[in-house]
LUMSE-17685 format. One record per residue (C-alpha): z, y, x; residue in three letters. Coordinates in steps of 0.02 Angstrom, whole numbers, plus 50000, padded with zeros to 5 digits. Each point is the difference from the previous one (the first is absolute). Example, Ala and Ser with C-alpha at 12.3 -4.5 7.8 and 13.67 -1.06 7.14 Angstrom:
503904977550615ala
499675017250069ser
//
This chain:
497555094350718unk
498635007150085unk
498795000049850unk
498695011450071unk
499954989350158unk
499724984349900unk
498585008549901unk
499105003350183unk
500214979950026unk
499354995549841unk
498485011150023unk
499674992150155unk
499784983049929unk
499145007349844unk
498975013050013unk
499825002149809unk
501945002549975unk
499785020049990unk
498784996349857unk
501064988649910unk
501515012949989unk
499295015150006unk
500765013949936unk
501574989150005unk
500095003650196unk
500165018049987unk
501334997649867unk
500844987450121unk
499915014350152unk
500855012849876unk
501434990449972unk
500655005850170unk
499965017749937unk
501424995449890unk
501204997750137unk
500534985450120unk
501394992049873unk
498775001149837unk
498764993250110unk
500734986550065unk
500604993849820unk
498275000949933unk
499094990150133unk
500344984049941unk
499265003549817unk
498715010250068unk
499414986150111unk
500154987349874unk
498835010349888unk
498885003850132unk
499724981550052unk
499724993049819unk
498595016249969unk
499284992950163unk
500064981449983unk
500814995549844unk
501044984549978unk
499274990250130unk
501474990950080unk
499814982150023unk
501364987249911unk
500884998850179unk
500355016650014unk
500525002849829unk
501244987550030unk
500605008650167unk
500075015549899unk
501134992549855unk
501014993250133unk
500335017250065unk
500235008149836unk
501354986149943unk
500955004850163unk
499665018749967unk
500634997649805unk
501644993050074unk
500255012650136unk
499505014249866unk
501394994649885unk
501194996750130unk
499955020150049unk
499905005649821unk
501564989949957unk
500825006950163unk
499695018049964unk
500484997949830unk
501544991350040unk
501865007550019unk
500124993950188unk
500845012450108unk
498515004150106unk
500275016650118unk
498685013549976unk
498794996150148unk
500044980849933unk
499555005649835unk
498645010550063unk
499244983950097unk
499994989649859unk
499295012249885unk
498475000150122unk
499784982550027unk
500114998249805unk
498505011349974unk
499124990550132unk
500264983049914unk
499535006849845unk
498425007050071unk
499744982350080unk
500134992249836unk
498855011749904unk
498634999550150unk
499964980649994unk
499844999749809unk
498775012649994unk
498954990450126unk
500254983749915unk
499625006249834unk
500034987649873unk
500254984850119unk
501765008250056unk
501514989149962unk
501215006749865unk
501795005450051unk
500544992349845unk
499564983250075unk
501225001650145unk
501904997549975unk
500714998949822unk
498565010949910unk
499845012450150unk
501855000550018unk
500484994650185unk
501694991250065unk
500505010350131unk
501624989750048unk
498854984450031unk
500954990749901unk
501745006550056unk
499675000250173unk
500115019250011unk
501085002349852unk
500365018650017unk
498315006150059unk
500055014849862unk
501685004150043unk
500304998950176unk
498925011050118unk
500094987350148unk
499484986049911unk
498635010649923unk
499345004950181unk
500124982050054unk
498744993149867unk
498975016050020unk
499824995450180unk
499604981049963unk
498705005349875unk
499215013350112unk
499884988950150unk
499324986649905unk
498755010049927unk
499375006550142unk
499754982150096unk
499324993949812unk
498475013650026unk
499774995650173unk
499914981049950unk
498655004049867unk
498755012450107unk
499024985950058unk
499484995349841unk
499155016949972unk
499125001850153unk
498424998149898unk
500365015149884unk
500365012550127unk
500475014049869unk
501154988849929unk
500704995550156unk
500105018450061unk
501065002649831unk
501144987550027unk
500385004150180unk
500405017349948unk
501274993549870unk
500694989050142unk
500285016050116unk
500945006449854unk
501224985649973unk
500335000150181unk
500645016850004unk
501014996149851unk
500694985050088unk
500465012850165unk
500695012249882unk
501134986849912unk
500514993550160unk
500445018450067unk
501015001549835unk
500944983450033unk
500415004250178unk
500665016649948unk
501154989849875unk
500694991950124unk
498814983850046unk
500165005050189unk
498834985650044unk
498855004849882unk
498215008050082unk
498435007949926unk
499054984250030unk
500254980449996unk
500954993050129unk
500024980950011unk
500224985349868unk
501135011249882unk
500795015850053unk
500695004349826unk
501564991050026unk
499764992349813unk
499674980550005unk
499335000349826unk
498495009250055unk
499774989750168unk
498274993249920unk
499375016949993unk
499955000750181unk
499354982650058unk
498845000050127unk
500595017650083unk
500794990450154unk
498184996650048unk
499655006350184unk
498304993350015unk
498555011849962unk
498264996550025unk
500334984750088unk
501225008950145unk
501674999049994unk
500605015650017unk
501894996550085unk
499044993250142unk
499095016350033unk
500705009250165unk
500615015849959unk
500695014650126unk
501684994549987unk
499644982449966unk
499364988849842unk
499835006149827unk
501664997549919unk
500204987449855unk
500505018049895unk
498525009850056unk
498644985449962unk
500524995249818unk
500015017749955unk
498295005250059unk
499154991249847unk
500374998249820unk
499464980849972unk
498984996949832unk
500624990349857unk
498814989049888unk
499945004149814unk
500934983349973unk
501515006250100unk
500035015349916unk
499984993549829unk
501354987850035unk
501085015350073unk
499725010849857unk
500074987449868unk
501795001149977unk
499815019049934unk
498774993549874unk
498385000950084unk
498844987849946unk
//
């Protein structure tokens, strides 16, 4: 998150912003002196506090709905990575390192969204069974917490779906550019998670898996086909990409479908994650 850049953009729209947050601005700048890793970890919490000081809890109900929707997804992912890191699955050292990093990000996303929403935040205890999820999805992935290949396959489905879910909600946040910026920052992190998990799966032998989504379902897992609905779309901006003449002919179907991550609606996402306990 380029927090200082965001602050500058806010100041352009709100000349009184410095007065609202001073001396908080100086404190935020000083975070960078603690080192890049500490700075990155602290940014979400600092940004949340800064926004509360500047504007208070002014989000409209529709924005709260979007953020609570995101929070439910982050609860699921956070719990999933917490369970994976704590499991006895035989991950390699590098795989475990990836998971620990992602775990930290997902836990930070939960804390950030809870902080922004305040008392309006949905409680995790309302999800699953008193906050405990069924990562097997009713037995579909029975060995998810004992088998590394299954675990990473489910992780890929979660991350790919998360990226598309955030993209699907971005339009509803256009009236609140500060919240939109924060949501898109999380979206970009989820996209990097998805790429990392896909690289891990490829290294484990899933030879056709690429760092990005290719087509309607390139996971090879029929149970998650719904998570990739619409990814075979080749029309962007009203233009059929496969009809565009390239250097060596028209754009291929695989190239066209790999160019864009298609958004998912909240209804689609809720239906997809419901088997795991998201409500």
